[in-house]
N, C-alpha and C positions, 0 to 999 in steps of 0.2 A: 503493498499499499504506500509505502514512503515513498517509492519510485514516482507515483503518480500525483501524490499531493503536493500542495506548495510549500511543505515544509522546510524540503531541502535546499530550494530556491533561495527561500529566506535567510537562513542561516549562512548559507553561502556568500551572500552578496553582501553580508553584513561587515564593513570594515574592521570592526574590534574581534572579529572571529576569524581566526586564523589556523582552527583544527578541528575536525570533527568527527568525533568516534561513533562509529557505528557497532552495537554489540548485535551479534546476528546469533540469537541463543534458541532459535527454533529450525530443526535440519529442513524443515519442508519449505520453510521461505527463505532460506539463506541466498543471497545473492553478493553480487561485487559491484558496488557504487564508484566508479572510475572519477576520481578528481582528485585535484593536486591537494587539495584541503582536507580530504576524506581518510580516517585510518578506518578499514575494516577490520574488524575482531571476531574469530570464531571462537564464539562464548558458548557453545553447547555442552562441553562438557562442566564448564564452572556453572551453568545454568542448571544443570543435573546435581551438582553438589551445593551451591549455595542459592539457588531461587531468584528470587526478586532482588536479594544483598549484591548482587553481583554489580550492577551500576555503581556502588559505592567501593567495592572491589579494584575495578577498572578505573574508577575515578582517581585513585590514587598513581596511576602511569600516566596523566596526561601531561603537556608541558607546560600549562600555563595556573597560575597560581587561583584564578578564578574558574569555576565550573558552572555551566549551565545544564541543568539536566530537563529533558523534554520526554515524554512520551511519544511514540510516533503517530498516535492519532489526534495529535495538537496541530492546529492552523492560527498563524496570526502574521502578523505584517511588520515590518524592519521597527518602525515606530514603538511597536509594543515591547520589542526588546531594548531599544532605547531608554526608554522610562524605566522598565525594570532596572536595567545596569546602573543608570545614574542613582536611582533610588537605594541601590548596594553600595555604591561607592560611598554614600555619606557615612555608614559603617558596615564593614563588612565582618564584622565579629557576630553575625546572626544569618540567617536562613530568608531569602526574599523569593517570593513568587504570588502566582495568580491566584491560588486556592488553599484557603486555610481553613482549619477547623478546631474547635474549643471542646473541651471534655464538659460533659452537662449530663444532670440526672433528668432532663425533662427533655421531650419531644427529641429524641437522638437516634440516631443510625449508628446500633452497635456502640452505644456509651458518647458518640462525637456528633456535635450539631452537622444535619445533613445540608446545610446550605453554606457558602463561603463565609468566612469571617472576614472583618475589616478592618485593615491596618493592623495593631498589634495582637498576636495570634499566639497560639502555644504549639500549633503543629502546620508545616506546610507542604501541600501534597508535592509528588515527584513529577505529576504531570506538567509541571513547568515551574522551575526554581532555578534562583543562583544561589552558590554557595563557595566557601574557600576549599580549595583543594586539600587542605592540611586535614581540614575536622573530617574528613571521609576514612580516615585511618582510625577516628575514635571510635567509630561503628563498631568495629570488630575489636577494639580495646574492650568495650563494655557488653559486647554481645553474651557473653556467657552468663552474665547475671538473668535474663530471660531466655536462654536457648531451649534448655530441656522444659522446663514449666509452662512456657507461655507458647514459644515458636513449633515445638514438636508435640506437646501433649493437648495444647488446647489452640493451635492454629487452626485456621480455615482459609480453603483455597489453596493455590501454590505456595510452597515454602517459602517462608519469609513474608507473608503477605503481611501489610503494616508496615514494611520498613520504612515507609518517609515519616510515619509516627515516632518511630522509636529513633530515627536519626534526629528528627526534631527536638526530641527529649534530651539527647546527649548532647546536642549543640548548647541547648539549655545549661546542662551541667557544665560543660567546658569552658562556656564564657561566663557562666556565674550570673546568669540573669535571663529573665525571661522576655526576649524582646525579638524573636521571628515577628515576620511582615508579611500580612497579606493584603495584595493589591487586586480586589477584588472589580475595580472597575475597568482594568484593561481588556482589550476585547481578543479574547481568546475562544477560540471555537472549536467544535469537533470535526474533524475530516470529515467529507461526504461520505453518507453510508455505502452507497456504491461503491466506493473504494475500499472498504474492510472485509478482509476475508474471516469470514466465522468458521471456515471449515479448518484449513490450517493453519490461519491466524490465530486460532482459540488459544494457542500456546504460548503466544507471543510474551514479550515482556511487559507490552503495556496491556493490561488485563481487566480494564474496566472498573467497576465501582464494587464488587462485591467484596463480602468477609473482611472489613476492617477489624483488625483488632484492638483491644484495647489496652495498652502498656501503663503498669504503673509500676513505678521503683522507688524506693526511699535509699537515695545514697548514700 
C-alpha cells in the first residue's frame, strides 16, 4: 500500500528528511523501494521475535538524532510535518505526535480515552510521532518490568501491542516529567480504503486500533 499512497512522496520531498527507513516485517508484502534516501530493512525475523516493538529496536540504528515514526496507512502533507518538527524543536525531551491518549476510568477504550487528547498528554500513538533516537534504547532497558506479566500473560493482539503506550510512559520516566504533546489539530488522515490489503496486509506493522493494553508501573 505504501507504494501507492502519498506518504512516501511527502517524506522524500521534505528538506529536513535525508533518510527513510522502511521496515518490511511481512513476508507476503515485502518489496524493495528504490530511492537514494530509502533504507529497506528485512525485519521479518525481528518481527517474529519482538512484534510491534521492532520500530524502537531499529530506531536505535538510524543516523539522525531525531526520529519520526509513522504507520504506513497514514497520509499528510509537508506542512503538517513542518508544524510537528517545529513544535518538537521547542523541547526535544518529550514525544510529540498527532494522536494522544490519557488514562481514564470513564468512557474508555481498554482504559484510555478513545478520542485524541489536546496538547499535554500521557501517551502519544506511533501512528505519527517524533522523538529522540536515544530514548528508543530506554524502551528495552525497562521492557523486562512488564514483559512476562503484561505482554505475554495479558497481551491482546500482536506481540507487544500497546508498545506506544509503554514507550510514552518510559519517556515520562526518563525525562522526569509528563510532558508528551498531542497536536490533534494537524491534518492527518487514513490512506484510502482501496489501497489497503486486508488479506496479506493484515500482518503488517500497521495494525489498526484493536487491543490497546493498559500499562501501569510504579518505578
